[in-house]
DSSP file (Angstrom, degrees, kcal/mol; ACC not computed):
  #  RESIDUE AA STRUCTURE BP1 BP2  ACC     N-H-->O    O-->H-N    N-H-->O    O-->H-N    TCO  KAPPA ALPHA  PHI   PSI    X-CA   Y-CA   Z-CA
    1    1 A X              0   0    0      0, 0.0     2,-0.3     0, 0.0     0, 0.0   0.000 360.0 360.0 360.0 134.3   71.4  -25.5   60.5
    2    2 A X        -     0   0    0      2,-0.0     2,-0.4     1,-0.0     0, 0.0  -0.751 360.0-114.0-102.3 149.9   68.3  -23.7   61.6
    3    3 A X        +     0   0    0     -2,-0.3     2,-0.3     2,-0.0    -1,-0.0  -0.700  46.5 166.3 -78.1 129.8   66.2  -21.2   59.6
    4    4 A X        +     0   0    0     -2,-0.4    -2,-0.0     1,-0.1     0, 0.0  -0.966  28.0 174.7-151.9 130.4   66.5  -17.8   61.2
    5    5 A X    >   +     0   0    0     -2,-0.3     3,-2.1     3,-0.0    58,-0.5   0.387  41.2 127.5-114.0  -1.0   65.6  -14.3   59.9
    6    6 A X  T 3  S+     0   0    0      1,-0.3     3,-0.1    56,-0.1    58,-0.1  -0.345  75.9  23.1 -60.4 135.2   66.4  -12.3   63.1
    7    7 A X  T >  S+     0   0    0     56,-0.3     3,-1.1     1,-0.3     2,-0.4   0.216  84.4 142.5  93.8 -14.3   68.7   -9.4   62.4
    8    8 A X  T <  S-     0   0    0     -3,-2.1    55,-0.7     1,-0.3    -1,-0.3  -0.461  83.9 -26.1 -65.1 118.1   67.8   -9.2   58.7
    9    9 A X  T 3  S+     0   0    0     -2,-0.4    -1,-0.3    53,-0.2    -3,-0.0   0.713  86.9 178.1  54.7  26.8   67.7   -5.6   57.6
   10   10 A X    <   -     0   0    0     -3,-1.1     2,-0.4    50,-0.1    52,-0.2  -0.351   9.0-179.8 -65.3 141.2   66.9   -4.3   61.1
   11   11 A X  E     -A   61   0A   0     50,-1.2    49,-3.6    -2,-0.0    50,-0.9  -0.952   3.4-172.6-142.8 117.3   66.6   -0.6   61.4
   12   12 A X  E     -A   59   0A   0     -2,-0.4     2,-0.3    47,-0.3    47,-0.2  -0.945   2.9-178.1-119.8 134.3   65.8    1.0   64.8
   13   13 A X  E     -A   58   0A   0     45,-2.3    45,-3.1    -2,-0.4     2,-0.5  -0.906  26.5-117.2-127.0 156.3   65.1    4.7   65.5
   14   14 A X  E     +A   57   0A   0     -2,-0.3     2,-0.3    43,-0.2    43,-0.2  -0.823  35.8 172.5 -98.3 129.9   64.3    6.6   68.7
   15   15 A X  E     -A   56   0A   0     41,-2.6    41,-2.7    -2,-0.5     2,-0.4  -0.803  41.6 -94.2-123.5 165.8   61.0    8.3   69.1
   16   16 A X  E     -Ab  55  34A   0     17,-3.0    19,-2.5    -2,-0.3     2,-0.4  -0.720  45.3-131.1 -76.5 132.8   59.2   10.0   72.0
   17   17 A X  E     - b   0  35A   0     37,-2.9     2,-0.4    -2,-0.4    19,-0.2  -0.753  21.4-164.9 -91.9 132.1   57.0    7.5   73.8
   18   18 A X        -     0   0    0     17,-2.4    19,-0.5    -2,-0.4     3,-0.1  -0.934  52.5  -7.8-116.3 139.4   53.4    8.4   74.5
   19   19 A X  S    S-     0   0    0     -2,-0.4     2,-1.0     1,-0.2    16,-0.0  -0.339 117.2 -31.5  77.1-159.7   51.1    6.5   76.9
   20   20 A X  S    S+     0   0    0     -2,-0.1    -1,-0.2    17,-0.1     2,-0.2  -0.396  79.0 169.7 -93.9  56.3   52.0    3.3   78.6
   21   21 A X        +     0   0    0     -2,-1.0     2,-0.3    -3,-0.1    -2,-0.1  -0.468   6.7 179.5 -72.2 136.6   54.2    2.0   75.8
   22   22 A X    >   -     0   0    0     -2,-0.2     3,-1.1    28,-0.0    26,-0.2  -0.929  37.3 -84.1-133.9 160.3   56.3   -1.1   76.5
   23   23 A X  T 3  S+     0   0    0     -2,-0.3    26,-0.2     1,-0.2     3,-0.1  -0.333 111.2  41.6 -59.6 143.3   58.7   -3.3   74.6
   24   24 A X  T 3  S+     0   0    0     24,-3.1     2,-0.3     1,-0.3    -1,-0.2   0.490  89.6 113.7  94.9   5.0   56.9   -6.0   72.5
   25   25 A X    <   -     0   0    0     -3,-1.1    23,-3.2    23,-0.3    -1,-0.3  -0.832  66.3-122.6-108.9 148.2   54.1   -3.7   71.2
   26   26 A X  E     -C   47   0A   0     58,-4.2    12,-2.9    -2,-0.3     2,-0.3  -0.622  35.8-149.7 -80.4 148.2   53.4   -2.6   67.7
   27   27 A X  E     -CD  46  37A   0     19,-2.4    18,-2.7    10,-0.3    19,-1.0  -0.821  16.6-162.9-124.4 160.1   53.3    1.2   67.4
   28   28 A X  E     - D   0  36A   0      8,-2.4     8,-2.1    -2,-0.3     2,-0.3  -0.921  38.2 -95.4-130.3 158.7   51.6    3.9   65.4
   29   29 A X  E     + D   0  35A   0     -2,-0.3     6,-0.3     6,-0.2     3,-0.1  -0.602  40.6 172.0 -73.4 131.6   52.6    7.6   64.9
   30   30 A X  E     -     0   0A   0      4,-2.5     2,-0.3     1,-0.4     5,-0.2   0.453  61.6 -25.0-120.5  -4.6   50.6    9.7   67.4
   31   31 A X  E >  S- D   0  34A   0      3,-1.1     3,-2.0     5,-0.0    -1,-0.4  -0.964 100.7 -28.3 176.7-177.4   52.2   13.1   66.9
   32   32 A X  T 3  S-     0   0    0      1,-0.3     3,-0.1    -2,-0.3   -16,-0.1  -0.372 129.5 -16.6 -57.0 121.0   55.4   14.8   65.8
   33   33 A X  T 3  S+     0   0    0     -2,-0.2   -17,-3.0     1,-0.2     2,-0.4   0.627 116.6 119.7  60.2  16.0   58.3   12.4   66.5
   34   34 A X  E <   -bD  16  31A   0     -3,-2.0    -4,-2.5   -19,-0.2    -3,-1.1  -0.905  41.8-172.5-123.4 138.3   56.0   10.5   68.8
   35   35 A X  E     -bD  17  29A   0    -19,-2.5   -17,-2.4    -2,-0.4     2,-0.3  -0.901   1.4-175.9-123.7 156.1   54.6    6.9   68.9
   36   36 A X  E     - D   0  28A   0     -8,-2.1    -8,-2.4    -2,-0.3   -17,-0.1  -0.924  43.5 -73.4-140.3 166.0   52.0    5.1   71.0
   37   37 A X  E     - D   0  27A   0    -19,-0.5   -10,-0.3    -2,-0.3     2,-0.1  -0.364  51.7-121.0 -62.5 136.5   50.8    1.5   71.2
   38   38 A X        -     0   0    0    -12,-2.9     2,-0.2    46,-0.3   -12,-0.2  -0.447  28.3-160.1 -74.2 151.5   48.7    0.5   68.2
   39   39 A X    >   -     0   0    0      1,-0.1     3,-2.5    -2,-0.1    42,-0.3  -0.743  43.1 -43.6-125.8 178.1   45.2   -0.7   68.8
   40   40 A X  T 3  S+     0   0    0     42,-0.4    42,-0.3     1,-0.3    -1,-0.1  -0.103 126.5   7.3 -51.0 125.3   42.7   -2.8   66.8
   41   41 A X  T 3  S+     0   0    0     40,-3.4    -1,-0.3     1,-0.3    41,-0.1   0.238  93.8 134.4  89.8 -12.2   42.6   -1.8   63.2
   42   42 A X    <   -     0   0    0     -3,-2.5    39,-2.8    39,-0.1    -1,-0.3  -0.434  59.4-119.1 -71.6 141.7   45.6    0.7   63.4
   43   43 A X        -     0   0    0     37,-0.2     2,-0.4    -2,-0.1    37,-0.1  -0.590  32.2-132.0 -72.0 142.4   48.3    0.6   60.7
   44   44 A X        -     0   0    0     35,-0.5   -16,-0.2    -2,-0.2     3,-0.1  -0.800  25.5-177.0-102.3 140.0   51.6   -0.2   62.3
   45   45 A X        -     0   0    0    -18,-2.7     2,-0.3    -2,-0.4   -17,-0.2   0.575  67.7 -32.0-105.4 -14.1   54.8    1.7   61.6
   46   46 A X  E     -C   27   0A   0    -19,-1.0   -19,-2.4   -34,-0.0     2,-0.4  -0.985  59.5 -89.6 179.9-173.0   57.0   -0.5   63.7
   47   47 A X  E     -CE  26  59A   0     12,-1.9    12,-3.1    -2,-0.3     2,-0.4  -0.987  35.9-125.0-127.7 123.2   57.7   -2.7   66.7
   48   48 A X  E     + E   0  58A   0    -23,-3.2   -24,-3.1    -2,-0.4   -23,-0.3  -0.547  29.2 174.1 -72.8 120.9   58.8   -1.3   70.0
   49   49 A X  E     -     0   0A   0      8,-2.8     2,-0.3    -2,-0.4     9,-0.2   0.485  65.0  -3.4-104.7  -6.5   62.1   -3.1   71.1
   50   50 A X  E     - E   0  57A   0      7,-1.1     7,-3.1   -28,-0.1     2,-0.4  -0.901  51.9-152.0-178.6 151.3   62.7   -0.9   74.2
   51   51 A X  E     + E   0  56A   0     -2,-0.3     2,-0.4     5,-0.2     5,-0.2  -1.000  11.9 177.2-133.3 132.7   61.6    2.0   76.3
   52   52 A X  E >   - E   0  55A   0      3,-2.7     3,-1.9    -2,-0.4     2,-0.2  -0.943  64.3 -50.2-136.0 114.4   63.8    4.2   78.5
   53   53 A X  T 3  S-     0   0    0     -2,-0.4     0, 0.0     1,-0.3     0, 0.0  -0.432 124.0 -15.5  61.3-124.7   62.2    7.1   80.2
   54   54 A X  T 3  S+     0   0    0     -2,-0.2   -37,-2.9    -3,-0.1     2,-0.4   0.216 121.8  87.5 -95.1  14.6   60.2    9.1   77.7
   55   55 A X  E <   -AE  16  52A   0     -3,-1.9    -3,-2.7   -39,-0.3     2,-0.4  -0.902  56.2-158.5-123.1 145.3   61.8    7.5   74.7
   56   56 A X  E     -AE  15  51A   0    -41,-2.7   -41,-2.6    -2,-0.4     2,-0.6  -0.966  14.2-141.1-122.2 134.8   61.1    4.4   72.6
   57   57 A X  E     -AE  14  50A   0     -7,-3.1    -8,-2.8    -2,-0.4    -7,-1.1  -0.857  28.8-166.5 -90.0 120.1   63.4    2.4   70.4
   58   58 A X  E     -AE  13  48A   0    -45,-3.1   -45,-2.3    -2,-0.6     2,-0.6  -0.940  19.0-138.9-119.1 123.0   61.3    1.3   67.4
   59   59 A X  E     +AE  12  47A   0    -12,-3.1   -12,-1.9    -2,-0.5   -47,-0.3  -0.695  22.6 178.6 -77.0 119.1   62.2   -1.3   64.9
   60   60 A X  E     +     0   0A   0    -49,-3.6     2,-0.3    -2,-0.6    -1,-0.2   0.629  63.1  14.0 -99.7 -18.0   61.1    0.1   61.5
   61   61 A X  E    S+A   11   0A   0    -50,-0.9   -50,-1.2   -14,-0.1     2,-0.2  -0.957  88.3  61.0-150.2 167.0   62.3   -2.7   59.2
   62   62 A X  S    S-     0   0    0     -2,-0.3    50,-3.0   -52,-0.2     2,-0.3  -0.523  85.1 -30.5 106.1-176.0   63.5   -6.2   59.5
   63   63 A X  E     -F  111   0B   0    -55,-0.7     2,-0.4   -58,-0.5   -56,-0.3  -0.575  52.7-179.6 -85.4 137.3   62.0   -9.5   60.7
   64   64 A X  E     -F  110   0B   0     46,-2.6    46,-2.5    -2,-0.3     2,-0.4  -0.999  14.7-158.2-134.2 136.9   59.4   -9.7   63.5
   65   65 A X  E     +F  109   0B   0     -2,-0.4     2,-0.3    44,-0.2    44,-0.2  -0.963  31.1 154.4-110.2 135.0   57.7  -12.7   65.0
   66   66 A X  E     -F  108   0B   0     42,-2.6    42,-2.4    -2,-0.4     2,-0.1  -0.928  46.3 -81.6-150.5 170.0   54.4  -11.9   66.8
   67   67 A X  E     -Fg 107  86B   0     18,-0.9    20,-2.1    -2,-0.3     2,-0.3  -0.477  46.0-153.3 -71.6 150.3   51.1  -13.1   68.0
   68   68 A X  E     - g   0  87B   0     38,-2.3     2,-0.4    18,-0.2    20,-0.2  -0.928   9.6-146.8-128.7 155.8   48.4  -13.2   65.3
   69   69 A X  E     - g   0  88B   0     18,-2.3    20,-0.5    -2,-0.3    34,-0.0  -0.976  66.9 -14.7-119.8 131.3   44.6  -13.0   65.4
   70   70 A X  S    S-     0   0    0     -2,-0.4     2,-0.5    18,-0.1    17,-0.1  -0.264 111.1 -27.9  73.1-165.3   42.6  -14.9   62.8
   71   71 A X        -     0   0    0     18,-0.1     2,-0.5    35,-0.0    18,-0.3  -0.752  56.3-174.4 -91.1 126.7   44.0  -16.3   59.6
   72   72 A X        -     0   0    0     -2,-0.5     2,-0.2    16,-0.1    31,-0.1  -0.986  15.7-145.1-120.6 121.4   47.1  -14.6   58.2
   73   73 A X        -     0   0    0     -2,-0.5    25,-0.2     1,-0.1    27,-0.1  -0.579  17.2-114.4 -87.1 146.0   48.3  -16.0   54.8
   74   74 A X  S    S+     0   0    0     -2,-0.2     2,-0.3    27,-0.1    25,-0.2  -0.405  79.6  51.3 -70.8 157.6   52.0  -16.2   53.8
   75   75 A X  E    S-H   98   0B   0     23,-2.9    23,-3.1    -2,-0.1     2,-1.1  -0.779 113.1 -17.7 112.7-160.3   53.0  -14.0   50.9
   76   76 A X  E    S+H   97   0B   0     -2,-0.3     2,-0.4    21,-0.2    21,-0.2  -0.732  82.8 167.9 -86.2  99.1   52.5  -10.2   50.4
   77   77 A X  E     -H   96   0B   0     19,-2.5    19,-2.8    -2,-1.1     2,-0.3  -0.925  39.2-118.2-126.1 137.1   49.7   -9.6   53.0
   78   78 A X  E     -H   95   0B   0     -2,-0.4    12,-2.3    17,-0.3     2,-0.4  -0.560  36.7-170.6 -70.0 131.9   48.1   -6.5   54.5
   79   79 A X  E     +I   89   0B   0     15,-2.1   -35,-0.5    -2,-0.3     2,-0.3  -0.986  13.6 167.4-129.8 137.5   48.6   -6.4   58.3
   80   80 A X  E     -I   88   0B   0      8,-2.3     8,-2.6    -2,-0.4   -37,-0.2  -0.872  43.6 -85.4-133.0 171.2   47.2   -4.1   60.9
   81   81 A X  E     -I   87   0B   0    -39,-2.8   -40,-3.4   -42,-0.3     6,-0.3  -0.498  28.9-179.6 -73.8 145.3   47.1   -4.3   64.7
   82   82 A X  E    S-     0   0B   0      4,-2.8   -42,-0.4     1,-0.6     2,-0.3   0.459  82.8  -8.5-113.9 -13.9   44.4   -6.3   66.4
   83   83 A X  E >  S-I   86   0B   0      3,-1.5     3,-1.2   -44,-0.2    -1,-0.6  -0.904  91.4 -83.6-161.7 175.2   45.9   -5.4   69.8
   84   84 A X  T 3  S+     0   0    0     -2,-0.3   -58,-4.2     1,-0.3   -46,-0.3   0.818 130.6  27.9 -60.3 -30.2   49.1   -3.7   70.9
   85   85 A X  T 3  S+     0   0    0    -60,-0.3   -18,-0.9   -48,-0.1     2,-0.3   0.211 114.5  71.9-115.5  15.5   51.1   -6.9   70.6
   86   86 A X  E <   -gI  67  83B   0     -3,-1.2    -4,-2.8   -20,-0.1    -3,-1.5  -0.981  59.0-154.7-136.3 141.8   49.1   -8.8   68.0
   87   87 A X  E     -gI  68  81B   0    -20,-2.1   -18,-2.3    -2,-0.3     2,-0.3  -0.773   8.0-169.3-113.1 161.9   48.6   -8.4   64.2
   88   88 A X  E     -gI  69  80B   0     -8,-2.6    -8,-2.3    -2,-0.3     2,-0.1  -0.962  33.8 -92.4-142.4 157.6   45.8   -9.4   61.9
   89   89 A X  E     - I   0  79B   0    -20,-0.5     2,-0.3    -2,-0.3   -10,-0.3  -0.482  45.2-179.0 -69.2 142.6   45.2   -9.7   58.2
   90   90 A X        -     0   0    0    -12,-2.3     3,-0.5    -2,-0.1   -12,-0.1  -0.961  29.4-154.4-149.3 127.1   43.7   -6.5   56.7
   91   91 A X  S    S+     0   0    0     -2,-0.3    -1,-0.1     1,-0.2   -12,-0.1   0.754 100.1  45.3 -69.8 -24.0   42.7   -5.7   53.1
   92   92 A X  S    S+     0   0    0    -14,-0.1    -1,-0.2     2,-0.1     2,-0.1   0.520  96.8  89.8 -99.5  -5.6   43.2   -2.0   53.7
   93   93 A X  S    S-     0   0    0     -3,-0.5   -13,-0.1     1,-0.1    -3,-0.1  -0.435  90.0 -79.6 -90.9 165.0   46.5   -2.0   55.5
   94   94 A X        -     0   0    0    -15,-0.3   -15,-2.1   -16,-0.1     2,-0.3  -0.291  52.8-114.0 -58.5 143.4   50.0   -1.8   54.2
   95   95 A X  E     -H   78   0B   0    -17,-0.3     2,-0.3    -3,-0.1   -17,-0.3  -0.609  32.6-172.3 -87.5 143.5   51.3   -5.1   52.8
   96   96 A X  E     -H   77   0B   0    -19,-2.8   -19,-2.5    -2,-0.3     2,-1.1  -0.892  34.8-102.6-128.2 158.0   54.2   -6.9   54.5
   97   97 A X  E     -HJ  76 111B   0     14,-0.9    14,-2.0    -2,-0.3     2,-0.7  -0.729  37.5-163.9 -83.8 100.2   56.2  -10.0   53.4
   98   98 A X  E     +HJ  75 110B   0    -23,-3.1   -23,-2.9    -2,-1.1    12,-0.2  -0.778  18.3 167.7 -87.6 117.3   54.7  -12.7   55.6
   99   99 A X  E     +     0   0B   0     10,-2.1     2,-0.3    -2,-0.7    11,-0.2   0.465  63.6  32.5-111.2  -3.7   57.1  -15.7   55.6
  100  100 A X  E     + J   0 109B   0      9,-1.5     9,-2.8   -27,-0.1     2,-0.3  -0.955  56.8 171.1-153.8 131.8   55.7  -17.7   58.4
  101  101 A X  E     - J   0 108B   0     -2,-0.3     2,-0.6     7,-0.2     7,-0.2  -0.935   6.7-177.3-145.8 121.7   52.2  -18.2   59.7
  102  102 A X  E  >> - J   0 107B   0      5,-3.0     5,-1.8    -2,-0.3     4,-0.8  -0.890   1.2-178.8-120.1  97.6   51.1  -20.8   62.3
  103  103 A X  T  45S+     0   0    0     -2,-0.6    -1,-0.1     1,-0.2   -33,-0.1   0.768  81.6  58.7 -70.2 -25.0   47.3  -20.6   62.9
  104  104 A X  T  45S+     0   0    0      1,-0.2    -1,-0.2     3,-0.1    -2,-0.0   0.908 118.5  28.9 -69.7 -41.5   47.4  -23.4   65.5
  105  105 A X  T  45S-     0   0    0     -3,-0.2    -2,-0.2     2,-0.1    -1,-0.2   0.366 106.7-124.8 -99.6   3.5   49.8  -21.4   67.8
  106  106 A X  T  <5 +     0   0    0     -4,-0.8   -38,-2.3     1,-0.2     2,-0.3   0.917  64.0 132.0  53.8  51.1   48.6  -18.0   66.6
  107  107 A X  E   < -FJ  67 102B   0     -5,-1.8    -5,-3.0   -40,-0.3     2,-0.3  -0.943  33.2-173.6-130.3 154.8   52.0  -16.7   65.5
  108  108 A X  E     -FJ  66 101B   0    -42,-2.4   -42,-2.6    -2,-0.3     2,-0.4  -0.994  12.0-153.3-145.4 146.0   53.3  -15.0   62.4
  109  109 A X  E     +FJ  65 100B   0     -9,-2.8   -10,-2.1    -2,-0.3    -9,-1.5  -0.991  29.5 155.5-122.1 130.4   56.7  -14.0   61.1
  110  110 A X  E     -FJ  64  98B   0    -46,-2.5   -46,-2.6    -2,-0.4     2,-0.6  -0.964  43.6-109.6-150.7 163.1   57.0  -11.1   58.7
  111  111 A X  E      FJ  63  97B   0    -14,-2.0   -14,-0.9    -2,-0.3   -48,-0.2  -0.865 360.0 360.0 -97.0 124.0   59.3   -8.4   57.3
  112  112 A X              0   0    0    -50,-3.0    -1,-0.1    -2,-0.6   -49,-0.1   0.498 360.0 360.0 -63.6 360.0   58.3   -4.9   58.4
């Protein structure tokens, strides 16, 4: 049996996509009903799982595995974007349940 958190509490909503948003990027709110790719230091509201035309499917809750920058500790940890597809630890950002952190491979698994 393997440990797996994919599918746990996933919640996906459709937003208007702004800019060159692609699946696999963390997003931030950029206007009414609109999201854009997060950039360094931005608080993240979700993870883009798909884009079709001018609309983005954004995962708002559930488990996400992503690239990480710097050291991210397991536990209840503040996370912000360090790039559109990468997160970093942040004392001022919203806290997430980090349940996996591999500093050697620069990956992290957390609950949005």
